[in-house]
Biotite code that builds the C-alpha atoms (Angstrom):
import biotite.structure as struc

atoms = struc.array([
    struc.Atom([15.275, 51.032, 11.205], chain_id="A", res_id=1, res_name="UNK", atom_name="CA", element="C"),
    struc.Atom([14.144, 52.295, 7.810], chain_id="A", res_id=2, res_name="UNK", atom_name="CA", element="C"),
    struc.Atom([11.382, 54.336, 9.445], chain_id="A", res_id=3, res_name="UNK", atom_name="CA", element="C"),
    struc.Atom([13.827, 55.751, 11.964], chain_id="A", res_id=4, res_name="UNK", atom_name="CA", element="C"),
    struc.Atom([16.171, 56.909, 9.214], chain_id="A", res_id=5, res_name="UNK", atom_name="CA", element="C"),
    struc.Atom([13.316, 58.789, 7.512], chain_id="A", res_id=6, res_name="UNK", atom_name="CA", element="C"),
    struc.Atom([12.577, 60.964, 10.556], chain_id="A", res_id=7, res_name="UNK", atom_name="CA", element="C"),
    struc.Atom([13.297, 64.633, 9.848], chain_id="A", res_id=8, res_name="UNK", atom_name="CA", element="C"),
    struc.Atom([11.797, 66.267, 12.964], chain_id="A", res_id=9, res_name="UNK", atom_name="CA", element="C"),
    struc.Atom([11.914, 65.039, 16.585], chain_id="A", res_id=10, res_name="UNK", atom_name="CA", element="C"),
    struc.Atom([8.117, 65.091, 16.746], chain_id="A", res_id=11, res_name="UNK", atom_name="CA", element="C"),
    struc.Atom([7.947, 62.392, 14.087], chain_id="A", res_id=12, res_name="UNK", atom_name="CA", element="C"),
    struc.Atom([9.589, 59.873, 16.435], chain_id="A", res_id=13, res_name="UNK", atom_name="CA", element="C"),
    struc.Atom([6.289, 59.341, 18.239], chain_id="A", res_id=14, res_name="UNK", atom_name="CA", element="C"),
    struc.Atom([4.811, 58.008, 14.986], chain_id="A", res_id=15, res_name="UNK", atom_name="CA", element="C"),
    struc.Atom([7.242, 55.063, 14.908], chain_id="A", res_id=16, res_name="UNK", atom_name="CA", element="C"),
    struc.Atom([5.681, 51.956, 16.381], chain_id="A", res_id=17, res_name="UNK", atom_name="CA", element="C"),
    struc.Atom([8.348, 49.719, 17.957], chain_id="A", res_id=18, res_name="UNK", atom_name="CA", element="C"),
    struc.Atom([8.185, 47.494, 21.006], chain_id="A", res_id=19, res_name="UNK", atom_name="CA", element="C"),
    struc.Atom([10.918, 47.383, 23.663], chain_id="A", res_id=20, res_name="UNK", atom_name="CA", element="C"),
    struc.Atom([12.650, 44.396, 22.078], chain_id="A", res_id=21, res_name="UNK", atom_name="CA", element="C"),
    struc.Atom([12.855, 46.142, 18.686], chain_id="A", res_id=22, res_name="UNK", atom_name="CA", element="C"),
    struc.Atom([14.239, 49.318, 20.274], chain_id="A", res_id=23, res_name="UNK", atom_name="CA", element="C"),
    struc.Atom([16.919, 47.337, 22.131], chain_id="A", res_id=24, res_name="UNK", atom_name="CA", element="C"),
    struc.Atom([17.875, 45.472, 18.962], chain_id="A", res_id=25, res_name="UNK", atom_name="CA", element="C"),
    struc.Atom([18.208, 48.761, 17.065], chain_id="A", res_id=26, res_name="UNK", atom_name="CA", element="C"),
    struc.Atom([20.526, 50.095, 19.785], chain_id="A", res_id=27, res_name="UNK", atom_name="CA", element="C"),
    struc.Atom([22.629, 46.935, 19.688], chain_id="A", res_id=28, res_name="UNK", atom_name="CA", element="C"),
    struc.Atom([22.900, 47.039, 15.911], chain_id="A", res_id=29, res_name="UNK", atom_name="CA", element="C"),
    struc.Atom([23.816, 50.722, 15.921], chain_id="A", res_id=30, res_name="UNK", atom_name="CA", element="C"),
    struc.Atom([26.622, 50.010, 18.374], chain_id="A", res_id=31, res_name="UNK", atom_name="CA", element="C"),
    struc.Atom([27.924, 47.231, 16.110], chain_id="A", res_id=32, res_name="UNK", atom_name="CA", element="C"),
    struc.Atom([27.681, 49.498, 13.058], chain_id="A", res_id=33, res_name="UNK", atom_name="CA", element="C"),
    struc.Atom([29.649, 52.305, 14.675], chain_id="A", res_id=34, res_name="UNK", atom_name="CA", element="C"),
    struc.Atom([32.261, 49.939, 16.098], chain_id="A", res_id=35, res_name="UNK", atom_name="CA", element="C"),
    struc.Atom([32.853, 48.592, 12.582], chain_id="A", res_id=36, res_name="UNK", atom_name="CA", element="C"),
    struc.Atom([32.951, 51.992, 10.859], chain_id="A", res_id=37, res_name="UNK", atom_name="CA", element="C"),
    struc.Atom([34.534, 54.363, 13.387], chain_id="A", res_id=38, res_name="UNK", atom_name="CA", element="C"),
    struc.Atom([38.142, 53.713, 14.287], chain_id="A", res_id=39, res_name="UNK", atom_name="CA", element="C"),
    struc.Atom([38.712, 53.410, 18.067], chain_id="A", res_id=40, res_name="UNK", atom_name="CA", element="C"),
    struc.Atom([34.959, 53.631, 18.734], chain_id="A", res_id=41, res_name="UNK", atom_name="CA", element="C"),
    struc.Atom([35.154, 51.466, 21.859], chain_id="A", res_id=42, res_name="UNK", atom_name="CA", element="C"),
    struc.Atom([32.032, 50.774, 23.927], chain_id="A", res_id=43, res_name="UNK", atom_name="CA", element="C"),
    struc.Atom([29.135, 53.129, 24.456], chain_id="A", res_id=44, res_name="UNK", atom_name="CA", element="C"),
    struc.Atom([28.954, 53.865, 28.161], chain_id="A", res_id=45, res_name="UNK", atom_name="CA", element="C"),
    struc.Atom([25.436, 55.258, 27.794], chain_id="A", res_id=46, res_name="UNK", atom_name="CA", element="C"),
    struc.Atom([24.052, 52.158, 26.077], chain_id="A", res_id=47, res_name="UNK", atom_name="CA", element="C"),
    struc.Atom([23.043, 50.356, 29.318], chain_id="A", res_id=48, res_name="UNK", atom_name="CA", element="C"),
    struc.Atom([21.284, 53.545, 30.451], chain_id="A", res_id=49, res_name="UNK", atom_name="CA", element="C"),
    struc.Atom([19.406, 53.864, 27.150], chain_id="A", res_id=50, res_name="UNK", atom_name="CA", element="C"),
    struc.Atom([18.353, 50.232, 27.344], chain_id="A", res_id=51, res_name="UNK", atom_name="CA", element="C"),
    struc.Atom([16.989, 50.765, 30.851], chain_id="A", res_id=52, res_name="UNK", atom_name="CA", element="C"),
    struc.Atom([15.052, 53.859, 29.788], chain_id="A", res_id=53, res_name="UNK", atom_name="CA", element="C"),
    struc.Atom([13.545, 52.072, 26.774], chain_id="A", res_id=54, res_name="UNK", atom_name="CA", element="C"),
    struc.Atom([12.035, 49.200, 28.779], chain_id="A", res_id=55, res_name="UNK", atom_name="CA", element="C"),
])
């Protein structure tokens, strides 16, 4: 996650080495973070789609 937060340009994303499990965990944790910090955040409807793409 620390590496992801340091990305300044979209092209730098390809330099981050993360397996499918790590990417899914990051998505899950981001959803938890936003649900705790954004009032009425609800559920991300795109999350299942992102998880499928990141297999």
